[in-house]
MARKELUM-596754 format. One record per residue (C-alpha): residue number from 1; residue in one letter; y, z, x. Coordinates in steps of 0.5 Angstrom, whole numbers, plus 500, padded with zeros to 3 digits. Layout:
! MARKELUM-596754
+-----+--------+-----+-----+-----+
! num ! residu !   Y !   Z !   X !
+-----+--------+-----+-----+-----+
! NUM !      a !   Y !   Z !   X !
...
+-----+--------+-----+-----+-----+
***
This chain:
! MARKELUM-596754
+-----+--------+-----+-----+-----+
! num ! residu !   Y !   Z !   X !
+-----+--------+-----+-----+-----+
!   1 !      m ! 453 ! 833 ! 923 !
!   2 !      k ! 458 ! 830 ! 918 !
!   3 !      q ! 465 ! 831 ! 920 !
!   4 !      l ! 470 ! 835 ! 915 !
!   5 !      t ! 477 ! 836 ! 914 !
!   6 !      k ! 476 ! 843 ! 917 !
!   7 !      i ! 470 ! 847 ! 919 !
!   8 !      q ! 469 ! 854 ! 921 !
!   9 !      v ! 463 ! 855 ! 925 !
!  10 !      l ! 462 ! 862 ! 926 !
!  11 !      i ! 458 ! 864 ! 932 !
!  12 !      a ! 455 ! 871 ! 933 !
!  13 !      v ! 453 ! 872 ! 940 !
!  14 !      i ! 450 ! 879 ! 941 !
!  15 !      f ! 451 ! 881 ! 948 !
!  16 !      i ! 447 ! 887 ! 951 !
!  17 !      t ! 449 ! 891 ! 957 !
!  18 !      a ! 444 ! 893 ! 961 !
!  19 !      i ! 448 ! 899 ! 964 !
!  20 !      s ! 451 ! 902 ! 957 !
!  21 !      g ! 444 ! 901 ! 954 !
!  22 !      f ! 448 ! 899 ! 947 !
!  23 !      g ! 449 ! 892 ! 944 !
!  24 !      q ! 456 ! 889 ! 943 !
!  25 !      k ! 458 ! 884 ! 938 !
!  26 !      e ! 463 ! 878 ! 939 !
!  27 !      t ! 465 ! 873 ! 933 !
!  28 !      l ! 468 ! 867 ! 936 !
!  29 !      t ! 471 ! 862 ! 931 !
!  30 !      f ! 472 ! 855 ! 933 !
!  31 !      k ! 476 ! 850 ! 928 !
!  32 !      i ! 473 ! 842 ! 928 !
!  33 !      s ! 478 ! 837 ! 925 !
!  34 !      k ! 477 ! 830 ! 923 !
!  35 !      p ! 480 ! 825 ! 927 !
!  36 !      k ! 486 ! 822 ! 925 !
!  37 !      s ! 486 ! 816 ! 920 !
!  38 !      e ! 486 ! 810 ! 923 !
!  39 !      l ! 488 ! 803 ! 921 !
!  40 !      k ! 486 ! 796 ! 923 !
!  41 !      l ! 489 ! 789 ! 921 !
!  42 !      h ! 484 ! 783 ! 920 !
!  43 !      t ! 487 ! 776 ! 919 !
!  44 !      a ! 484 ! 769 ! 918 !
!  45 !      d ! 488 ! 767 ! 924 !
!  46 !      s ! 492 ! 769 ! 930 !
!  47 !      v ! 498 ! 767 ! 927 !
!  48 !      f ! 501 ! 766 ! 920 !
!  49 !      h ! 503 ! 759 ! 917 !
!  50 !      i ! 509 ! 757 ! 913 !
!  51 !      k ! 508 ! 755 ! 906 !
!  52 !      k ! 501 ! 758 ! 905 !
!  53 !      n ! 498 ! 765 ! 902 !
!  54 !      n ! 496 ! 768 ! 909 !
!  55 !      p ! 490 ! 773 ! 907 !
!  56 !      l ! 490 ! 780 ! 910 !
!  57 !      f ! 485 ! 786 ! 910 !
!  58 !      v ! 487 ! 793 ! 912 !
!  59 !      e ! 481 ! 797 ! 914 !
!  60 !      v ! 482 ! 804 ! 914 !
!  61 !      t ! 478 ! 810 ! 917 !
!  62 !      g ! 479 ! 817 ! 914 !
!  63 !      k ! 482 ! 820 ! 908 !
!  64 !      n ! 489 ! 817 ! 908 !
!  65 !      k ! 490 ! 811 ! 903 !
!  66 !      v ! 494 ! 804 ! 904 !
!  67 !      y ! 501 ! 806 ! 900 !
!  68 !      r ! 505 ! 799 ! 902 !
!  69 !      v ! 505 ! 793 ! 907 !
!  70 !      t ! 511 ! 790 ! 909 !
!  71 !      a ! 512 ! 783 ! 913 !
!  72 !      i ! 519 ! 782 ! 916 !
!  73 !      n ! 521 ! 775 ! 913 !
!  74 !      g ! 516 ! 774 ! 908 !
!  75 !      s ! 513 ! 776 ! 901 !
!  76 !      v ! 507 ! 781 ! 900 !
!  77 !      k ! 502 ! 781 ! 894 !
!  78 !      r ! 497 ! 786 ! 894 !
!  79 !      r ! 490 ! 785 ! 892 !
!  80 !      p ! 484 ! 789 ! 890 !
!  81 !      n ! 481 ! 793 ! 896 !
!  82 !      n ! 486 ! 793 ! 901 !
!  83 !      y ! 487 ! 786 ! 901 !
!  84 !      f ! 494 ! 782 ! 901 !
!  85 !      e ! 497 ! 775 ! 901 !
!  86 !      i ! 503 ! 774 ! 905 !
!  87 !      r ! 507 ! 768 ! 905 !
!  88 !      f ! 513 ! 765 ! 909 !
!  89 !      d ! 518 ! 760 ! 908 !
!  90 !      n ! 520 ! 759 ! 915 !
!  91 !      p ! 517 ! 759 ! 922 !
!  92 !      g ! 519 ! 764 ! 927 !
!  93 !      e ! 516 ! 771 ! 928 !
!  94 !      t ! 514 ! 777 ! 924 !
!  95 !      v ! 512 ! 785 ! 924 !
!  96 !      i ! 507 ! 787 ! 919 !
!  97 !      k ! 508 ! 794 ! 917 !
!  98 !      v ! 503 ! 799 ! 914 !
!  99 !      y ! 505 ! 805 ! 910 !
! 100 !      e ! 500 ! 810 ! 909 !
! 101 !      k ! 499 ! 816 ! 904 !
! 102 !      t ! 496 ! 822 ! 906 !
! 103 !      p ! 491 ! 827 ! 902 !
! 104 !      d ! 497 ! 832 ! 901 !
! 105 !      g ! 502 ! 826 ! 899 !
! 106 !      t ! 506 ! 825 ! 905 !
! 107 !      m ! 508 ! 818 ! 906 !
! 108 !      r ! 509 ! 815 ! 913 !
! 109 !      l ! 508 ! 809 ! 917 !
! 110 !      g ! 501 ! 808 ! 920 !
! 111 !      l ! 501 ! 801 ! 923 !
! 112 !      s ! 506 ! 796 ! 926 !
! 113 !      e ! 504 ! 789 ! 929 !
! 114 !      a ! 508 ! 783 ! 931 !
! 115 !      f ! 505 ! 776 ! 929 !
! 116 !      k ! 508 ! 769 ! 930 !
! 117 !      i ! 509 ! 764 ! 924 !
! 118 !      v ! 508 ! 757 ! 925 !
! 119 !      a ! 508 ! 751 ! 921 !
! 120 !      p ! 501 ! 749 ! 918 !
! 121 !      p ! 497 ! 746 ! 924 !
! 122 !      k ! 495 ! 739 ! 924 !
! 123 !      p ! 487 ! 738 ! 926 !
! 124 !      t ! 486 ! 733 ! 932 !
! 125 !      v ! 479 ! 729 ! 930 !
! 126 !      y ! 474 ! 727 ! 936 !
! 127 !      v ! 469 ! 722 ! 935 !
! 128 !      c ! 463 ! 725 ! 939 !
! 129 !      g ! 468 ! 729 ! 943 !
! 130 !      v ! 472 ! 723 ! 945 !
! 131 !      k ! 480 ! 723 ! 942 !
! 132 !      s ! 483 ! 717 ! 938 !
! 133 !      d ! 484 ! 710 ! 941 !
! 134 !      s ! 479 ! 712 ! 947 !
! 135 !      v ! 473 ! 708 ! 950 !
! 136 !      i ! 467 ! 711 ! 948 !
! 137 !      d ! 460 ! 710 ! 951 !
! 138 !      k ! 455 ! 707 ! 946 !
! 139 !      k ! 449 ! 711 ! 948 !
! 140 !      h ! 453 ! 717 ! 948 !
! 141 !      l ! 456 ! 715 ! 941 !
! 142 !      i ! 449 ! 715 ! 938 !
! 143 !      k ! 446 ! 721 ! 941 !
! 144 !      v ! 452 ! 726 ! 939 !
! 145 !      a ! 453 ! 722 ! 933 !
! 146 !      e ! 458 ! 727 ! 930 !
! 147 !      l ! 465 ! 728 ! 929 !
! 148 !      n ! 469 ! 734 ! 930 !
! 149 !      a ! 476 ! 737 ! 930 !
! 150 !      e ! 480 ! 743 ! 933 !
! 151 !      l ! 487 ! 746 ! 932 !
! 152 !      k ! 492 ! 747 ! 937 !
! 153 !      d ! 493 ! 755 ! 938 !
! 154 !      s ! 488 ! 757 ! 934 !
! 155 !      r ! 482 ! 761 ! 935 !
! 156 !      i ! 479 ! 758 ! 928 !
! 157 !      t ! 474 ! 751 ! 929 !
! 158 !      p ! 476 ! 747 ! 923 !
! 159 !      a ! 470 ! 743 ! 919 !
! 160 !      i ! 469 ! 736 ! 918 !
! 161 !      m ! 467 ! 735 ! 910 !
! 162 !      s ! 467 ! 728 ! 910 !
! 163 !      f ! 469 ! 721 ! 912 !
! 164 !      d ! 469 ! 714 ! 912 !
! 165 !      i ! 467 ! 709 ! 917 !
! 166 !      i ! 469 ! 702 ! 918 !
! 167 !      l ! 464 ! 698 ! 922 !
! 168 !      p ! 466 ! 691 ! 925 !
! 169 !      e ! 463 ! 687 ! 920 !
! 170 !      a ! 467 ! 690 ! 915 !
! 171 !      d ! 462 ! 695 ! 912 !
! 172 !      t ! 465 ! 701 ! 910 !
! 173 !      i ! 460 ! 707 ! 909 !
! 174 !      h ! 462 ! 714 ! 906 !
! 175 !      v ! 459 ! 720 ! 910 !
! 176 !      n ! 459 ! 727 ! 907 !
! 177 !      g ! 459 ! 732 ! 913 !
! 178 !      s ! 460 ! 731 ! 920 !
! 179 !      k ! 454 ! 728 ! 923 !
! 180 !      f ! 452 ! 721 ! 922 !
! 181 !      p ! 446 ! 720 ! 918 !
! 182 !      i ! 440 ! 715 ! 920 !
! 183 !      q ! 442 ! 709 ! 917 !
! 184 !      l ! 449 ! 709 ! 920 !
! 185 !      k ! 446 ! 710 ! 927 !
! 186 !      n ! 441 ! 704 ! 926 !
! 187 !      k ! 447 ! 700 ! 924 !
! 188 !      l ! 451 ! 702 ! 930 !
! 189 !      l ! 445 ! 699 ! 934 !
! 190 !      d ! 448 ! 692 ! 933 !
! 191 !      v ! 455 ! 694 ! 935 !
! 192 !      d ! 457 ! 690 ! 941 !
! 193 !      e ! 462 ! 692 ! 947 !
! 194 !      g ! 469 ! 691 ! 946 !
! 195 !      q ! 468 ! 692 ! 938 !
! 196 !      v ! 472 ! 697 ! 934 !
! 197 !      l ! 470 ! 703 ! 930 !
! 198 !      l ! 475 ! 706 ! 925 !
! 199 !      f ! 474 ! 712 ! 922 !
! 200 !      m ! 479 ! 714 ! 916 !
! 201 !      n ! 480 ! 719 ! 910 !
! 202 !      i ! 477 ! 725 ! 914 !
! 203 !      n ! 477 ! 731 ! 910 !
! 204 !      v ! 478 ! 737 ! 914 !
! 205 !      l ! 477 ! 744 ! 912 !
! 206 !      m ! 482 ! 749 ! 914 !
! 207 !      p ! 482 ! 756 ! 916 !
! 208 !      d ! 486 ! 758 ! 909 !
! 209 !      r ! 480 ! 754 ! 906 !
! 210 !      s ! 485 ! 748 ! 904 !
! 211 !      i ! 483 ! 741 ! 906 !
! 212 !      a ! 487 ! 737 ! 911 !
! 213 !      t ! 486 ! 729 ! 911 !
! 214 !      v ! 487 ! 725 ! 917 !
! 215 !      q ! 488 ! 718 ! 916 !
! 216 !      e ! 485 ! 714 ! 922 !
! 217 !      v ! 481 ! 715 ! 928 !
! 218 !      m ! 479 ! 709 ! 932 !
! 219 !      v ! 475 ! 708 ! 938 !
! 220 !      f ! 473 ! 702 ! 942 !
! 221 !      i ! 465 ! 701 ! 944 !
! 222 !      a ! 463 ! 700 ! 951 !
! 223 !      k ! 457 ! 697 ! 954 !
! 224 !      t ! 451 ! 701 ! 956 !
! 225 !      d ! 445 ! 700 ! 960 !
! 226 !      q ! 441 ! 702 ! 954 !
! 227 !      y ! 441 ! 696 ! 950 !
! 228 !      s ! 444 ! 691 ! 955 !
! 229 !      v ! 437 ! 688 ! 956 !
! 230 !      g ! 431 ! 687 ! 952 !
! 231 !      h ! 430 ! 687 ! 944 !
! 232 !      r ! 436 ! 690 ! 940 !
! 233 !      n ! 433 ! 690 ! 934 !
! 234 !      e ! 429 ! 697 ! 935 !
! 235 !      t ! 431 ! 702 ! 930 !
! 236 !      i ! 432 ! 710 ! 930 !
! 237 !      s ! 426 ! 714 ! 927 !
! 238 !      s ! 428 ! 719 ! 922 !
! 239 !      k ! 425 ! 724 ! 926 !
! 240 !      e ! 431 ! 724 ! 931 !
+-----+--------+-----+-----+-----+
***
């Protein structure tokens, strides 16, 4: 059954009394009201960042309308369909307040929620899960074959868009995306223990859709049993 603002349901109940022998009608009136309007905030992250246009969406349940959104220490720009952009100049804390308008024209505070304001996060890039300036097992390197990134104090996992890798023989390979292509995996077969892999110009897609560039990540190759004996001119099949 659809809920309306006010529904009057008339239920006529006929009580027949066996003793008196005649019918008696009683009309019971019930008033069913629609639940109060509810507001919910949707943000791109659990915190707001300075010097960025932080997106905000206000979800409304009920007939009330979003009248205005304010942010302590920040400026708010309204976009269509209850979308907003909030900008802050300094780190700290803020309170987002949403004012709503009822069908009868009443203005009131509908929601108030606190957030932290932080400096733009810098992504940390890992080579197959290993941080920069660490030793990495060659077998693990070729098996995982991917860069990944994370943001401290963020629930968003940023994406690696592209990077350059400099091999020990001074070959530079550009890679789109985060995964090592087959050609790169084959070249890594010839990297020796103790040699260095240098990843540069790593472009990372941030939660606000901007691109952050990590200039350099370096790992040292460790010896593994997989390629320590036998022939080392085997290649990796494109099916892998």
